[in-house]
N, C-alpha and C positions, 0 to 999 in steps of 0.2 A: 664478384663477389659482395663488395660491400652496397651494392642497391640490393641484394636480398637481406640483408642481416638490419637494411634501414625500413624494409615494408613489411617484415615478418612481425613486429609490433601492432602497426596501425590496422593490420588485416587480422590479428589474432583479435582484438579488440573488440573490430566490427561482428564478427562472428559472436564473439558472448554478447553483445548488444543486441544485435538480432535475436539470437534466442532468447532472451531476457524479455524483449518486445515482447515475441512469440509466447513465450509464457504467462507473460500477464495477459496477454489479449485472450488467451485458449481459457484461462482458468474465471475468467468474468461472464457470468452468467450461470448457466448449469443449475443443476439440483442443489450448489449450495449457497445458492443468491439469496433465497427466502430465508435461510438460520442466518448468514450473514447479514441480512436487511435488519431480522431481528434484534440483534444482538446490537445494531448501532442504532436503532430506535430506543432500544432500553436504555443506552449507554446515557445520549442525549436527553431522554426523560428526567432519568438521573439527574444530569447537571442541570435541567430546568428545575427540578424542584428544591433541590441544595441551594438555585443561587434565590428563588423565589423564599424561601423559608425565612421569617422574622430572626432577627438572630438576639436574643435575648441575655446571652452568656455573659457578666461580668457587667450588668445594669443595675 
């Protein structure tokens, strides 16, 4: 019975990992893809604008 207790943790972790990968793959695309892409594009444009703006504080 020692072999059963030695095999259970890796098998359980493998099942959860496979479930995680399947969930991630299924959540890619679909109806929320455009909304997620728009949110990322907005965040990137804000970061670019903040980086390119001249710093005049303390001058």
